[in-house]
C-alpha distance (Angstrom), angle and dihedral (degrees) to the residues before:
residue distance angle dihedral
M1 . . .
S2 3.72 . .
T3 3.74 123.9 .
P4 3.82 120.4 -115.1
N5 3.81 91.3 -115.7
A6 3.78 92.1 55.2
D7 3.81 90.9 52.8
A8 3.76 91.5 49.1
T9 3.80 93.2 52.7
T10 3.78 95.1 45.8
T11 3.79 93.5 49.8
R12 3.80 94.8 44.8
K13 3.76 110.3 129.1
Y14 3.74 123.9 -152.3
R15 3.76 116.7 -138.1
R16 3.77 119.3 -132.2
Y17 3.79 120.6 -149.3
D18 3.77 126.4 -160.9
E19 3.78 121.1 -122.6
A20 3.81 93.8 -106.5
F21 3.82 91.2 57.4
K22 3.80 91.2 47.6
R23 3.80 92.5 50.5
Q24 3.80 92.1 47.4
A25 3.79 91.1 48.2
V26 3.80 92.1 51.7
E27 3.80 91.6 45.0
H28 3.81 90.4 50.0
W29 3.79 90.4 50.0
L30 3.80 94.1 49.3
L31 3.81 95.5 44.4
S32 3.79 96.4 43.1
G33 3.79 95.9 57.5
K34 3.79 89.1 -141.3
A35 3.78 125.5 134.9
C36 3.80 118.1 -88.7
R37 3.79 90.6 -118.8
R38 3.81 92.4 55.5
V39 3.81 95.5 46.6
A40 3.80 90.9 46.7
A41 3.80 90.1 52.4
E42 3.81 91.5 48.2
L43 3.79 91.5 51.8
G44 3.80 95.6 39.7
V45 3.79 94.8 -121.3
D46 3.76 133.3 124.2
Q47 3.81 115.7 -89.9
Q48 3.81 91.6 -133.5
S49 3.79 91.0 52.0
L50 3.79 91.2 52.9
S51 3.80 90.7 50.4
Q52 3.81 91.3 48.9
W53 3.80 91.2 49.8
K54 3.79 89.8 52.3
K55 3.79 91.3 52.3
A56 3.79 91.7 47.7
F57 3.79 94.4 50.3
T58 3.78 97.1 42.3
Q59 3.79 92.1 52.6
A60 3.79 94.7 64.3
A61 3.76 120.8 171.6
P62 3.83 116.1 -99.4
A63 3.82 91.2 -113.8
E64 3.81 90.2 55.4
V65 3.79 91.7 48.9
T66 3.81 91.7 48.8
G67 3.78 91.8 49.8
T68 3.77 90.8 47.6
L69 3.80 92.0 47.8
E70 3.81 91.8 51.0
A71 3.80 90.8 47.8
L72 3.80 91.0 50.5
Q73 3.80 91.6 48.8
A74 3.81 91.3 50.2
E75 3.80 90.6 48.4
N76 3.80 89.6 48.7
R77 3.82 91.8 52.5
R78 3.81 91.0 48.2
L79 3.79 91.9 50.2
Q80 3.81 91.5 48.0
R81 3.82 90.3 53.5
E82 3.79 90.6 48.1
L83 3.81 91.4 48.6
H84 3.80 91.4 49.9
R85 3.81 91.5 50.2
A86 3.83 91.1 49.2
Q87 3.81 91.3 49.1
V88 3.81 91.5 51.3
Q89 3.81 90.5 49.6
R90 3.79 90.6 48.6
D91 3.81 92.0 50.6
I92 3.81 91.4 49.8
L93 3.80 90.6 50.5
K94 3.81 91.5 48.7
K95 3.79 91.4 52.1
T96 3.80 92.2 46.1
L97 3.79 91.6 49.0
G98 3.80 90.6 47.9
I99 3.80 91.8 53.0
L100 3.80 92.8 47.8
C101 3.81 93.8 46.8
E102 3.83 97.2 48.9
P103 3.77 112.2 99.6
G104 3.77 111.5 -121.7
D105 3.81 126.9 -139.9
N106 3.79 90.3 -103.8
A107 3.78 92.0 58.5
L108 3.83 91.8 55.2
N109 3.79 94.3 46.2
A110 3.80 93.4 47.1
S111 3.79 92.5 60.4
K112 3.84 92.8 54.4
P113 3.83 117.2 85.4
């Protein structure tokens, strides 16, 4: 007869996680500011696995870093253009509002008898 512990160890199944889950788990850990142990418990994963995933994702290949850097620079340029356009629109609206709110000479003369 086999002991209950022996059966439990032989039937133990290892869970596999896809890369998207691993990246999200690491991102959650880094952004939350919580301890690795706590985040691992929240997600139901092994603490060592979470640490290994972090090492794997932070040691990106140079080609990945270059691609990411170029993407960030392009996004930055796009956001700068959008900000400039919004600032121009805001300035136009301020000027228009200023013109409409200024009392004209006719308004002052109309109130006098």
